[in-house]
N, CA, C and O of each residue as an XYZ file, in Angstrom:
860
protein
N     -12.557     34.227      2.836
C     -13.207     33.948      3.489
C     -12.217     32.916      4.063
O     -11.485     32.340      3.259
N     -12.108     32.580      5.573
C     -11.522     32.260      5.880
C     -11.718     30.308      5.874
O     -12.833     29.852      5.621
N     -10.810     29.571      6.103
C     -10.873     27.906      6.139
C     -12.125     27.274      7.468
O     -13.134     26.576      7.372
N     -11.243     28.114      8.957
C     -12.080     28.227     10.155
C     -13.001     28.332     10.325
O     -13.477     28.211     11.453
N     -14.012     28.742      8.775
C     -15.185     29.594     10.066
C     -15.780     29.003      9.959
O     -15.660     28.141      9.089
N     -16.916     29.074     10.845
C     -18.061     28.417     11.546
C     -19.240     28.324     10.117
O     -18.921     28.983      9.127
N     -19.998     27.854     10.086
C     -21.699     27.927      9.475
C     -21.743     29.027      9.713
O     -21.389     29.914      8.937
N     -22.231     29.210     10.943
C     -22.629     30.718     10.980
C     -22.156     31.926     10.383
O     -22.903     32.777      9.898
N     -21.224     31.980     10.411
C     -20.109     32.918      9.666
C     -19.791     32.234      7.921
O     -19.026     32.587      7.024
N     -20.184     31.804      7.970
C     -20.266     31.805      5.980
C     -21.628     31.804      5.570
O     -21.903     32.095      4.407
N     -22.652     31.462      6.524
C     -24.187     31.814      6.126
C     -24.274     33.767      6.030
O     -24.917     34.343      5.153
N     -23.438     34.531      7.189
C     -23.661     35.470      7.343
C     -22.840     36.122      6.342
O     -23.180     37.211      5.881
N     -21.795     35.536      5.980
C     -20.811     36.733      4.978
C     -21.470     36.344      3.215
O     -20.981     37.004      2.298
N     -22.273     35.554      2.966
C     -22.837     34.591      1.996
C     -23.951     35.866      1.676
O     -24.076     36.349      0.551
N     -24.803     36.360      2.978
C     -25.651     37.141      2.687
C     -25.094     38.798      2.620
O     -25.570     39.536      1.758
N     -24.078     39.304      3.570
C     -23.590     40.047      2.829
C     -23.007     40.466      1.398
O     -23.052     41.525      0.772
N     -22.267     38.831      1.044
C     -22.308     38.875     -0.381
C     -23.603     39.412     -1.120
O     -23.747     40.457     -1.754
N     -24.030     38.929     -0.992
C     -25.597     39.597     -1.789
C     -26.275     40.599     -1.409
O     -27.152     41.045     -2.150
N     -26.029     41.133     -0.245
C     -26.696     42.222     -0.466
C     -25.347     43.495     -1.131
O     -25.636     44.617     -1.550
N     -24.318     43.080     -1.081
C     -22.865     43.898     -1.673
C     -23.403     43.839     -3.354
O     -23.551     44.906     -3.951
N     -23.646     42.666     -3.976
C     -24.452     42.132     -5.391
C     -25.123     42.616     -5.546
O     -24.908     43.178     -6.620
N     -26.687     43.097     -4.891
C     -27.957     44.210     -4.830
C     -27.741     45.107     -5.404
O     -28.019     45.469     -6.547
N     -26.879     45.788     -4.097
C     -26.738     47.268     -4.084
C     -25.699     48.100     -5.073
O     -25.652     49.325     -5.189
N     -24.548     46.725     -6.029
C     -23.834     46.940     -6.640
C     -24.685     47.496     -8.413
O     -24.526     48.302     -9.330
N     -25.503     46.496     -8.011
C     -27.112     46.260     -9.561
C     -27.917     46.710     -9.336
O     -28.818     46.583    -10.166
N     -28.080     47.167     -8.662
C     -29.122     47.860     -8.421
C     -30.587     48.551     -9.410
O     -30.160     49.441    -10.145
N     -31.118     48.481     -9.468
C     -31.700     48.935    -10.583
C     -33.466     49.863     -9.671
O     -34.514     50.196    -10.223
N     -33.204     49.938     -8.736
C     -34.322     50.673     -7.753
C     -34.872     52.018     -9.312
O     -34.162     52.252    -10.291
N     -35.730     52.402     -9.142
C     -36.034     53.452    -10.038
C     -36.206     53.265    -11.358
O     -36.742     54.175    -11.991
N     -35.861     52.259    -11.928
C     -35.859     51.506    -13.425
C     -37.149     51.003    -14.088
O     -38.030     50.305    -13.587
N     -37.081     51.407    -15.074
C     -38.238     50.981    -15.657
C     -37.821     49.745    -17.098
O     -37.028     50.169    -17.939
N     -38.233     48.685    -17.232
C     -37.649     47.203    -18.257
C     -38.861     46.845    -19.038
O     -39.748     46.043    -18.746
N     -38.693     47.779    -20.344
C     -39.176     46.839    -20.720
C     -38.616     45.311    -21.745
O     -37.681     45.138    -22.527
N     -40.114     44.124    -21.066
C     -38.840     42.709    -21.722
C     -40.179     42.540    -22.510
O     -41.328     42.578    -22.069
N     -39.762     42.352    -23.725
C     -40.424     41.521    -25.341
C     -41.012     40.505    -24.559
O     -40.122     40.309    -23.732
N     -42.306     39.414    -24.167
C     -42.068     38.213    -23.997
C     -42.141     37.634    -23.015
O     -42.460     36.466    -22.793
N     -41.744     38.705    -22.154
C     -42.126     38.867    -20.447
C     -42.735     38.045    -19.279
O     -42.359     37.873    -18.120
N     -43.971     37.527    -20.093
C     -45.212     36.765    -19.462
C     -44.466     35.094    -19.622
O     -45.406     34.309    -19.496
N     -43.039     34.235    -19.867
C     -42.856     32.958    -19.839
C     -41.581     32.404    -20.552
O     -41.157     32.861    -21.614
N     -41.259     31.818    -20.159
C     -39.773     31.055    -20.468
C     -39.069     32.455    -19.384
O     -39.348     33.099    -18.373
N     -37.709     32.290    -20.734
C     -36.498     32.431    -20.599
C     -36.772     34.325    -20.265
O     -35.824     34.949    -19.788
N     -37.996     35.006    -20.542
C     -38.804     36.132    -20.665
C     -38.984     36.143    -19.405
O     -38.119     36.851    -18.890
N     -39.902     35.571    -18.417
C     -40.176     35.591    -17.716
C     -39.041     35.820    -16.195
O     -39.258     36.686    -15.348
N     -38.079     35.019    -16.149
C     -37.019     34.680    -15.467
C     -36.456     35.974    -15.613
O     -35.673     36.170    -14.683
N     -36.520     36.866    -16.329
C     -35.621     38.252    -16.629
C     -36.380     39.282    -15.816
O     -35.832     40.137    -15.119
N     -37.926     39.099    -15.991
C     -38.875     40.112    -15.905
C     -38.589     39.806    -14.645
O     -38.314     40.815    -13.996
N     -38.517     38.235    -13.687
C     -38.835     38.693    -12.095
C     -37.312     38.812    -11.546
O     -37.281     39.169    -10.369
N     -35.934     38.572    -12.189
C     -35.115     39.137    -11.789
C     -34.726     40.375    -11.618
O     -33.980     40.783    -10.728
N     -35.263     41.035    -12.533
C     -35.113     42.530    -12.733
C     -35.746     43.185    -11.517
O     -35.170     43.858    -10.661
N     -37.094     42.853    -11.596
C     -37.960     42.826    -10.381
C     -37.032     42.696     -8.839
O     -36.908     43.529     -7.942
N     -36.553     41.513     -8.948
C     -35.776     41.806     -7.949
C     -34.839     42.826     -7.524
O     -34.718     43.492     -6.495
N     -34.191     42.748     -8.662
C     -32.818     44.455     -8.616
C     -34.095     45.483     -8.439
O     -33.538     46.579     -8.505
N     -35.109     45.662     -8.304
C     -35.707     46.798     -7.663
C     -36.449     47.351     -9.651
O     -37.581     47.649     -9.270
N     -36.461     47.424    -10.087
C     -37.439     47.833    -11.600
C     -38.609     47.319    -11.270
O     -38.825     46.205    -10.790
N     -39.421     48.222    -11.558
C     -40.944     48.403    -12.698
C     -41.085     47.881    -14.154
O     -40.432     48.544    -14.960
N     -41.626     47.081    -14.555
C     -41.391     45.755    -15.336
C     -42.880     46.101    -16.354
O     -44.030     46.106    -15.914
N     -42.274     46.500    -18.473
C     -43.869     46.826    -18.570
C     -43.391     45.741    -19.581
O     -42.176     45.662    -19.762
N     -44.597     44.509    -20.569
C     -44.404     43.842    -20.301
C     -45.579     43.743    -21.914
O     -46.806     43.804    -21.834
N     -44.997     43.627    -22.903
C     -45.267     43.518    -24.246
C     -45.177     41.679    -24.098
O     -44.157     41.083    -23.752
N     -46.630     40.956    -24.489
C     -46.266     40.038    -25.378
C     -47.636     39.708    -26.391
O     -48.566     40.452    -26.704
N     -47.391     38.459    -26.716
C     -48.236     37.818    -27.796
C     -48.943     36.947    -26.892
O     -48.433     36.196    -26.060
N     -50.703     37.195    -27.243
C     -51.446     37.047    -26.383
C     -51.065     37.405    -24.665
O     -50.216     38.120    -24.133
N     -52.430     36.295    -24.012
C     -51.968     36.998    -22.184
C     -51.705     35.864    -21.649
O     -52.415     35.690    -20.658
N     -50.492     34.388    -22.008
C     -50.489     32.959    -20.759
C     -49.961     34.072    -20.216
O     -49.692     35.214    -20.588
N     -49.854     33.157    -18.818
C     -48.911     33.431    -17.678
C     -49.113     34.506    -16.964
O     -48.617     34.554    -15.838
N     -50.122     35.936    -17.622
C     -50.282     37.409    -17.519
C     -49.941     36.982    -15.512
O     -48.847     37.223    -15.003
N     -51.237     36.294    -14.635
C     -51.461     36.618    -13.929
C     -50.543     35.653    -12.475
O     -50.444     36.051    -11.314
N     -49.952     34.258    -13.092
C     -49.097     34.174    -12.350
C     -47.335     35.190    -12.417
O     -46.545     35.382    -11.492
N     -47.236     35.702    -14.074
C     -45.984     36.653    -13.835
C     -45.984     37.628    -13.028
O     -44.984     37.932    -12.378
N     -47.684     38.573    -12.922
C     -48.012     39.458    -11.805
C     -47.708     38.974    -10.516
O     -47.331     39.713     -9.606
N     -47.835     37.953    -10.427
C     -47.482     37.977     -8.779
C     -46.597     37.908     -8.038
O     -46.366     38.223     -6.871
N     -45.591     36.981     -9.676
C     -44.392     37.250     -9.285
C     -43.472     38.275     -9.077
O     -42.331     37.899     -8.807
N     -43.694     39.586     -9.139
C     -43.040     40.753     -9.915
C     -43.574     41.112     -8.388
O     -42.780     41.541     -7.550
N     -44.842     40.926     -8.113
C     -45.842     42.521     -7.068
C     -44.904     41.163     -6.123
O     -43.694     41.385     -6.082
N     -45.278     40.104     -5.545
C     -44.245     39.352     -4.543
C     -42.807     40.271     -4.536
O     -42.377     40.660     -3.451
N     -42.409     40.453     -5.234
C     -40.933     41.114     -4.808
C     -41.002     42.999     -4.357
O     -40.013     43.725     -4.264
N     -42.749     43.503     -4.101
C     -42.840     44.896     -4.249
C     -42.864     45.679     -6.413
O     -42.734     46.676     -7.123
N     -42.962     45.147     -6.402
C     -42.895     46.010     -7.989
C     -43.588     46.269     -8.667
O     -44.465     45.406     -8.680
N     -43.803     47.138     -9.435
C     -45.098     47.408    -10.678
C     -45.064     46.971    -12.198
O     -44.421     47.641    -13.006
N     -45.663     46.000    -12.526
C     -45.427     45.179    -13.475
C     -47.298     45.700    -14.658
O     -48.375     45.870    -14.086
N     -47.153     45.807    -15.973
C     -48.165     46.271    -16.800
C     -47.748     45.422    -18.033
O     -46.625     44.965    -18.241
N     -48.798     45.300    -18.774
C     -48.704     43.661    -19.465
C     -49.696     45.053    -20.943
O     -50.290     46.104    -20.702
N     -49.437     44.349    -22.321
C     -49.741     45.117    -22.847
C     -50.008     43.977    -24.205
O     -48.996     43.512    -24.730
N     -50.864     43.715    -24.538
C     -51.158     42.139    -25.775
C     -51.176     43.057    -27.375
O     -52.050     43.558    -28.083
N     -49.751     42.927    -27.421
C     -49.531     42.435    -28.941
C     -48.991     41.847    -29.965
O     -48.561     40.705    -29.801
N     -48.894     42.431    -31.156
C     -48.685     41.411    -31.919
C     -47.306     42.386    -33.228
O     -47.380     42.643    -34.430
N     -46.001     42.700    -31.963
C     -44.914     43.352    -31.992
C     -44.127     43.078    -33.960
O     -43.050     43.472    -34.408
N     -45.301     42.231    -34.683
C     -44.215     42.256    -36.015
C     -46.023     42.988    -37.028
O     -46.357     42.829    -38.202
N     -46.447     43.433    -36.349
C     -47.479     44.276    -37.664
C     -46.224     45.704    -37.735
O     -45.299     45.739    -36.923
N     -46.437     47.015    -39.041
C     -46.038     47.614    -39.119
C     -46.203     49.020    -38.378
O     -46.817     49.911    -38.964
N     -45.835     49.176    -37.495
C     -45.224     50.759    -36.787
C     -45.947     50.357    -35.169
O     -46.004     51.221    -34.295
N     -46.337     49.294    -35.001
C     -46.702     49.455    -33.360
C     -45.977     49.374    -32.681
O     -46.424     49.157    -31.554
N     -44.545     49.460    -32.768
C     -43.178     49.695    -31.574
C     -43.468     50.920    -31.185
O     -43.667     51.285    -30.026
N     -43.495     51.574    -32.171
C     -43.697     53.571    -31.074
C     -44.843     53.311    -30.329
O     -45.413     54.093    -29.568
N     -45.217     51.890    -30.659
C     -46.962     52.699    -29.677
C     -46.415     52.041    -28.673
O     -46.090     52.793    -27.755
N     -46.025     50.129    -28.371
C     -45.527     49.949    -27.306
C     -44.919     50.738    -26.671
O     -45.214     50.585    -25.486
N     -43.626     52.170    -26.921
C     -42.651     52.512    -26.351
C     -43.617     53.640    -26.009
O     -43.376     54.340    -25.025
N     -44.872     53.896    -26.883
C     -44.875     55.124    -26.108
C     -46.729     54.733    -24.913
O     -47.185     55.548    -24.111
N     -47.291     53.474    -25.187
C     -47.975     53.469    -23.900
C     -46.887     53.113    -22.525
O     -47.201     53.467    -21.389
N     -45.799     52.492    -22.767
C     -44.883     51.734    -21.614
C     -44.782     53.658    -20.955
O     -44.878     53.871    -19.747
N     -44.623     54.606    -21.773
C     -43.660     55.385    -20.831
C     -45.331     56.234    -20.114
O     -45.505     57.073    -19.230
N     -46.018     55.692    -20.779
C     -47.888     56.892    -20.569
C     -48.433     55.819    -18.884
O     -49.172     56.063    -17.930
N     -47.542     54.599    -19.310
C     -47.618     53.530    -18.072
C     -47.175     53.915    -17.061
O     -47.493     54.380    -15.966
N     -46.190     53.565    -17.774
C     -44.795     53.509    -16.843
C     -44.335     54.751    -15.895
O     -44.020     54.520    -14.728
N     -44.290     56.699    -16.672
C     -43.760     57.727    -16.499
C     -42.088     57.387    -17.436
O     -41.478     58.380    -17.835
N     -41.747     56.584    -17.591
C     -40.636     56.508    -18.249
C     -40.121     55.252    -18.598
O     -40.391     54.317    -17.844
N     -39.346     55.016    -19.717
C     -38.116     53.444    -20.126
C     -36.755     53.484    -19.507
O     -36.428     54.660    -19.348
N     -35.878     52.686    -19.115
C     -34.072     52.945    -19.377
C     -33.626     51.689    -19.616
O     -32.446     51.509    -19.314
N     -34.444     50.406    -20.243
C     -34.099     49.061    -20.225
C     -35.084     48.109    -21.393
O     -36.077     47.382    -21.353
N     -34.092     48.645    -22.439
C     -35.492     47.413    -23.028
C     -34.894     45.654    -23.086
O     -33.688     45.429    -22.985
N     -35.598     44.866    -23.205
C     -34.739     43.604    -23.236
C     -36.291     42.729    -24.074
O     -37.462     42.378    -23.931
N     -34.444     42.810    -25.480
C     -35.449     42.491    -26.519
C     -35.278     40.442    -26.724
O     -34.626     39.835    -27.574
N     -36.005     39.966    -25.763
C     -36.671     38.776    -25.903
C     -37.609     38.123    -26.277
O     -37.808     37.020    -25.768
N     -38.337     38.561    -27.142
C     -39.413     37.627    -28.103
C     -39.151     37.070    -29.154
O     -38.755     37.548    -30.217
N     -39.478     35.543    -28.724
C     -39.457     35.355    -30.160
C     -39.408     34.255    -30.394
O     -39.184     34.033    -29.204
N     -39.401     32.985    -30.953
C     -39.843     31.707    -31.976
C     -38.600     30.576    -32.517
O     -37.370     30.548    -32.465
N     -39.449     29.879    -32.938
C     -38.254     29.119    -34.124
C     -39.575     27.469    -34.725
O     -40.609     26.875    -34.418
N     -38.537     27.515    -35.646
C     -39.398     26.793    -36.858
C     -38.825     25.659    -37.348
O     -38.395     25.801    -38.493
N     -38.643     24.358    -36.764
C     -37.806     22.672    -37.133
C     -38.038     22.400    -38.470
O     -39.239     22.344    -38.737
N     -37.257     22.204    -39.435
C     -37.419     21.480    -40.442
C     -36.145     21.205    -40.485
O     -35.177     21.617    -39.845
N     -36.299     20.337    -41.455
C     -35.192     19.366    -42.581
C     -34.863     20.589    -43.636
O     -35.796     21.159    -44.201
N     -33.894     20.855    -43.806
C     -32.845     22.415    -44.499
C     -33.804     22.048    -45.653
O     -34.663     22.916    -45.806
N     -33.927     20.750    -46.722
C     -34.836     20.332    -47.776
C     -36.204     20.459    -47.872
O     -36.868     20.408    -48.907
N     -36.613     20.635    -46.691
C     -38.047     20.935    -46.277
C     -38.238     21.695    -45.576
O     -39.032     21.441    -44.670
N     -37.698     22.815    -45.634
C     -37.974     24.186    -45.140
C     -39.155     25.190    -45.817
O     -39.128     25.262    -47.045
N     -40.107     25.908    -45.161
C     -41.463     26.472    -45.455
C     -41.139     27.891    -45.822
O     -40.441     28.661    -45.162
N     -41.688     28.111    -46.864
C     -41.369     30.398    -46.843
C     -41.890     30.673    -45.326
O     -41.361     31.006    -44.266
N     -43.097     30.385    -45.737
C     -43.773     30.748    -43.761
C     -43.281     30.373    -43.114
O     -43.869     30.693    -42.081
N     -42.344     29.727    -42.829
C     -42.035     29.371    -41.609
C     -40.830     30.404    -41.618
O     -40.738     31.102    -40.609
N     -39.939     30.584    -42.578
C     -38.396     31.514    -42.812
C     -39.093     33.002    -42.153
O     -38.430     33.859    -41.569
N     -40.534     33.063    -42.398
C     -40.859     34.938    -43.224
C     -41.463     35.139    -41.616
O     -41.640     36.272    -41.168
N     -41.715     34.072    -40.917
C     -42.418     34.276    -39.323
C     -41.660     34.549    -38.396
O     -41.835     35.409    -37.533
N     -40.389     33.520    -38.575
C     -39.441     34.276    -37.538
C     -38.300     34.955    -37.840
O     -37.559     35.054    -36.862
N     -37.818     35.544    -39.006
C     -37.337     36.777    -39.470
C     -37.640     37.556    -38.584
O     -36.904     38.285    -37.919
N     -39.334     37.356    -38.530
C     -40.696     39.003    -38.931
C     -40.328     39.258    -37.312
O     -39.665     40.271    -37.094
N     -40.696     38.435    -36.167
C     -40.039     38.498    -35.277
C     -39.006     38.519    -34.190
O     -38.930     38.935    -33.034
N     -38.200     37.858    -35.101
C     -37.107     36.941    -34.134
C     -35.639     38.149    -34.488
O     -34.610     38.258    -33.821
N     -36.009     38.875    -35.675
C     -35.264     39.484    -36.206
C     -35.503     41.664    -36.978
O     -34.842     42.702    -36.934
N     -36.401     41.353    -37.364
C     -37.005     42.865    -38.520
C     -37.446     43.079    -37.013
O     -37.152     44.252    -36.782
N     -38.172     42.359    -35.535
C     -39.462     43.544    -34.407
C     -38.428     43.048    -33.640
O     -38.711     41.882    -33.364
N     -37.039     43.461    -33.015
C     -35.764     43.150    -32.648
C     -35.356     45.071    -33.391
O     -35.258     46.057    -32.661
N     -35.254     45.086    -34.390
C     -35.229     45.867    -35.122
C     -35.841     47.409    -34.777
O     -35.401     48.482    -34.363
N     -36.763     47.001    -35.086
C     -38.310     48.345    -34.875
C     -38.105     48.110    -33.449
O     -37.133     48.829    -33.218
N     -38.389     47.607    -32.473
C     -38.535     47.798    -31.344
C     -37.254     48.099    -30.611
O     -37.737     48.147    -29.480
N     -35.329     48.455    -30.347
C     -34.629     48.915    -30.759
C     -34.447     50.237    -30.847
O     -34.038     51.143    -30.122
N     -34.988     50.062    -32.260
C     -35.495     51.648    -32.473
C     -36.092     53.225    -31.792
O     -35.818     54.418    -31.668
N     -37.609     51.641    -31.333
C     -38.637     52.829    -31.043
C     -37.597     52.767    -30.030
O     -36.612     52.705    -30.765
N     -37.192     52.744    -28.973
C     -36.823     52.780    -27.700
C     -35.770     52.959    -27.725
O     -35.245     52.705    -26.641
N     -34.812     53.452    -28.801
C     -33.405     54.175    -29.098
C     -33.713     55.094    -29.323
O     -32.826     55.937    -29.186
N     -34.989     55.594    -29.769
C     -35.242     57.007    -29.764
C     -35.836     58.089    -28.506
O     -35.987     59.310    -28.458
N     -36.036     57.169    -27.714
C     -37.279     57.852    -26.592
C     -35.206     57.891    -25.640
O     -34.898     58.900    -25.005
N     -34.539     57.117    -25.722
C     -33.199     56.753    -24.511
C     -32.890     58.472    -25.351
O     -33.001     59.561    -24.787
N     -32.515     58.243    -26.725
C     -31.381     59.588    -27.708
C     -32.014     60.675    -26.425
O     -31.249     61.129    -25.575
N     -33.626     61.029    -26.438
C     -33.694     62.306    -25.076
C     -33.294     62.537    -24.101
O     -32.587     63.454    -23.681
N     -33.748     61.670    -23.651
C     -33.110     61.258    -22.119
C     -31.464     61.053    -22.233
O     -30.793     60.685    -21.269
N     -31.072     61.256    -23.154
C     -29.525     60.997    -22.500
C     -28.639     59.489    -22.025
O     -27.475     59.144    -21.822
N     -30.467     58.696    -22.001
C     -29.633     57.280    -21.391
C     -30.477     56.230    -21.262
O     -31.660     56.465    -21.014
N     -30.017     54.887    -21.408
C     -30.586     54.197    -21.803
C     -30.210     52.341    -21.797
O     -29.242     52.179    -21.054
N     -30.450     51.660    -22.095
C     -29.835     50.644    -22.199
C     -30.559     49.189    -22.920
O     -31.460     48.681    -22.253
N     -30.148     48.433    -24.409
C     -30.884     47.895    -24.732
C     -30.311     46.634    -24.478
O     -29.100     46.633    -24.254
N     -31.201     45.045    -24.456
C     -29.802     43.857    -23.976
C     -30.834     43.071    -25.767
O     -32.044     43.237    -25.922
N     -30.305     42.621    -26.374
C     -31.015     41.199    -26.877
C     -30.453     40.372    -26.385
O     -29.480     40.199    -25.651
N     -31.501     39.626    -27.091
C     -31.068     37.692    -27.005
C     -31.097     37.177    -27.662
O     -32.104     36.989    -28.345
N     -29.450     36.389    -27.918
C     -28.651     35.963    -28.705
C     -29.172     34.729    -28.519
O     -30.217     34.331    -28.003
N     -27.881     33.982    -29.242
C     -27.946     32.262    -29.146
C     -25.808     31.636    -29.348
O     -24.653     31.971    -29.611
N     -26.750     30.555    -28.947
C     -25.186     30.332    -29.564
C     -25.330     30.049    -31.165
O     -24.767     30.050    -32.260
N     -25.942     29.923    -30.792
C     -26.991     29.488    -32.781
C     -26.354     31.089    -33.719
O     -26.434     31.122    -34.947
N     -25.740     32.335    -32.890
C     -25.950     34.106    -33.378
C     -24.339     33.893    -34.350
O     -23.981     34.474    -35.375
N     -23.520     32.663    -33.397
C     -22.202     31.984    -33.920
C     -21.799     30.451    -34.346
O     -20.677     29.996    -34.569
N     -23.043     29.822    -34.384
C     -22.752     28.753    -34.574
C     -23.858     28.231    -36.232
O     -24.484     29.230    -36.586
N     -24.065     27.376    -36.884
C     -24.449     27.106    -37.485
C     -25.663     25.773    -36.496
O     -25.671     25.086    -35.474
N     -26.469     26.083    -37.630
C     -27.855     24.993    -37.011
C     -28.461     24.145    -37.562
O     -28.939     24.447    -38.656
N     -28.704     22.632    -36.985
C     -29.683     21.959    -37.813
C     -30.930     21.520    -37.777
O     -31.589     21.121    -36.817
N     -31.389     21.690    -39.644
C     -33.119     22.140    -39.436
C     -33.473     23.558    -38.585
O     -34.494     23.409    -37.914
N     -33.117     24.345    -38.511
C     -33.337     25.666    -38.139
C     -32.547     27.500    -38.422
O     -32.144     28.502    -37.832
N     -32.799     26.763    -40.038
C     -31.792     27.924    -41.059
C     -32.341     29.318    -40.466
O     -31.571     30.242    -40.203
N     -33.523     29.383    -40.306
C     -34.617     30.253    -40.298
C     -34.620     30.820    -39.044
O     -35.292     31.847    -39.135
N     -34.138     30.653    -37.713
C     -33.562     30.806    -36.368
C     -31.796     31.151    -36.568
O     -31.462     32.253    -36.133
N     -30.931     30.483    -37.047
C     -29.751     30.666    -37.043
C     -29.493     32.063    -37.648
O     -28.578     32.721    -37.153
N     -30.096     32.500    -38.510
C     -29.958     33.489    -39.138
C     -30.091     34.542    -38.478
O     -29.410     35.566    -38.533
N     -30.940     34.312    -37.868
C     -32.452     35.878    -36.954
C     -31.193     35.653    -36.056
O     -30.273     36.375    -36.439
N     -30.876     34.910    -35.024
C     -29.844     34.977    -34.550
C     -28.501     35.873    -34.991
O     -28.298     36.932    -34.397
N     -27.683     35.477    -35.934
C     -26.426     36.201    -36.546
C     -26.691     37.440    -36.490
O     -25.800     38.228    -36.172
N     -28.549     38.073    -36.922
C     -28.861     38.623    -37.544
C     -28.575     39.972    -36.237
O     -28.172     41.133    -36.172
N     -29.137     38.791    -35.278
C     -29.240     40.143    -34.115
C     -27.908     40.457    -33.135
O     -27.783     41.330    -32.277
N     -26.846     39.302    -33.631
C     -25.435     39.906    -33.070
C     -24.866     40.929    -33.807
O     -24.080     41.784    -33.398
N     -25.513     40.721    -35.418
C     -24.527     42.214    -36.225
C     -25.814     43.774    -35.607
O     -25.236     44.815    -35.298
N     -26.971     43.763    -35.528
C     -28.416     44.685    -35.025
C     -26.977     45.123    -33.414
O     -26.421     46.222    -33.415
N     -26.840     44.660    -32.923
C     -26.552     44.940    -31.662
C     -25.079     45.209    -31.180
O     -24.693     45.574    -30.069
N     -24.447     44.962    -32.184
C     -22.685     46.051    -32.836
C     -23.616     47.332    -33.696
O     -23.878     48.361    -33.074
N     -23.838     47.255    -34.394
C     -24.900     48.430    -35.499
C     -25.197     49.422    -34.733
O     -24.796     50.572    -34.911
N     -26.271     48.866    -33.391
C     -27.134     50.019    -32.489
C     -25.861     50.749    -31.729
O     -25.567     51.941    -31.828
N     -25.040     49.546    -30.788
C     -23.669     49.928    -30.174
C     -22.930     51.661    -30.511
O     -22.733     52.621    -29.766
N     -22.663     51.412    -32.107
C     -21.615     51.581    -32.819
C     -21.580     53.689    -32.570
O     -20.807     54.609    -32.306
N     -23.404     53.326    -32.984
C     -23.717     54.889    -32.699
C     -25.305     54.984    -31.388
O     -25.423     56.148    -31.007
N     -25.725     54.616    -31.139
C     -26.091     54.939    -29.393
C     -25.456     55.127    -28.301
O     -25.996     55.450    -27.243
N     -23.613     54.841    -28.553
C     -23.225     55.258    -27.660
C     -22.836     56.564    -27.110
O     -22.583     57.326    -26.178
N     -22.957     56.305    -28.227
C     -22.949     59.119    -28.594
C     -24.261     59.546    -27.714
O     -24.375     60.756    -27.522
N     -25.374     58.602    -27.097
C     -26.035     59.316    -26.521
C     -26.265     58.465    -25.256
O     -27.373     58.188    -24.797
N     -24.893     58.029    -24.675
C     -24.998     57.667    -23.358
C     -26.165     55.905    -23.542
O     -26.787     55.709    -22.497
N     -26.429     54.828    -24.627
C     -26.929     54.719    -24.713
C     -26.237     52.832    -24.855
O     -26.152     52.244    -25.934
N     -25.989     52.455    -24.016
C     -25.112     50.749    -24.058
C     -26.208     49.486    -24.621
O     -27.276     49.066    -24.176
N     -25.539     49.197    -25.575
C     -26.703     48.141    -26.467
C     -25.581     47.137    -26.429
O     -24.478     47.268    -26.960
N     -26.048     46.052    -25.680
C     -25.375     44.833    -25.570
C     -26.380     43.421    -26.103
O     -27.286     43.756    -26.866
N     -26.296     41.762    -25.748
C     -26.394     41.140    -25.978
C     -25.929     39.918    -25.528
O     -24.831     39.492    -25.885
N     -26.773     39.219    -24.659
C     -26.846     37.426    -24.502
C     -26.939     36.394    -25.129
O     -27.888     36.367    -25.913
N     -26.268     35.459    -25.087
C     -26.148     34.061    -26.431
C     -26.210     32.945    -25.344
O     -25.349     32.087    -25.151
N     -27.860     33.178    -24.393
C     -28.075     31.433    -23.494
C     -27.739     30.322    -24.684
O     -27.883     30.378    -25.906
N     -27.253     29.340    -23.842
C     -27.287     27.783    -24.448
C     -28.410     27.230    -24.527
O     -29.303     27.691    -25.238
N     -28.511     26.405    -23.976
C     -29.562     25.454    -24.234
C     -30.184     24.961    -22.698
O     -29.681     24.134    -21.937
N     -31.572     25.831    -22.490
C     -32.679     25.453    -21.717
C     -33.734     25.270    -21.497
O     -34.521     26.108    -21.939
N     -34.221     24.250    -20.815
C     -35.708     24.118    -21.008
C     -36.992     25.171    -21.046
O     -37.705     25.479    -20.091
N     -37.047     25.445    -21.851
C     -37.980     25.998    -22.325
C     -39.606     25.501    -23.624
O     -39.493     24.702    -24.554
N     -40.673     26.115    -23.326
C     -41.323     25.735    -24.791
C     -40.675     25.676    -25.877
O     -40.805     24.653    -26.550
N     -39.707     26.864    -26.404
C     -39.314     26.075    -27.127
C     -38.376     24.994    -27.776
O     -38.711     24.431    -28.818
């Protein structure tokens, strides 16, 4: 960008750059399954992928923000479907993937976003909190990834994006279950990537920092 450009020329350059980025990273024709995509970061991921051209399937626990999320996605000209489901139920993830394929025709992307956190000083930790956090943050990620991988292996393509955390690399006060689960997510990501690459399936994770959400 030249230093002597006018504001109008700079604005046009930025517009062209945005168009280039959208073309480079277009998700037109793709379907993304985003767990917990109705609120917080998940909603942000859903809207961003819709902006890039993807249709969205959102498994959620409860129906909070369904109407608003639908409005945000449909405003961008994309299709969205929801499924009210508890991802920690045994065998449920195969049903989630099957329903996504039935309603959307196929799936191309899985974003394992659903999660929770419980805070207590270590010496006051509760077994119930540990079990619940590990169940949704780690075990459900494994099962959703496995269920999606079966579909991706058949079609010889797919992407899995896990939501880790800075706590995938650090210890954290008052949140041993969350810290353990996010370390586990990092390990699962590497394990799935090691095997699923043979099927043209990419498996990655991102590690957001502190962001103001309900958590």
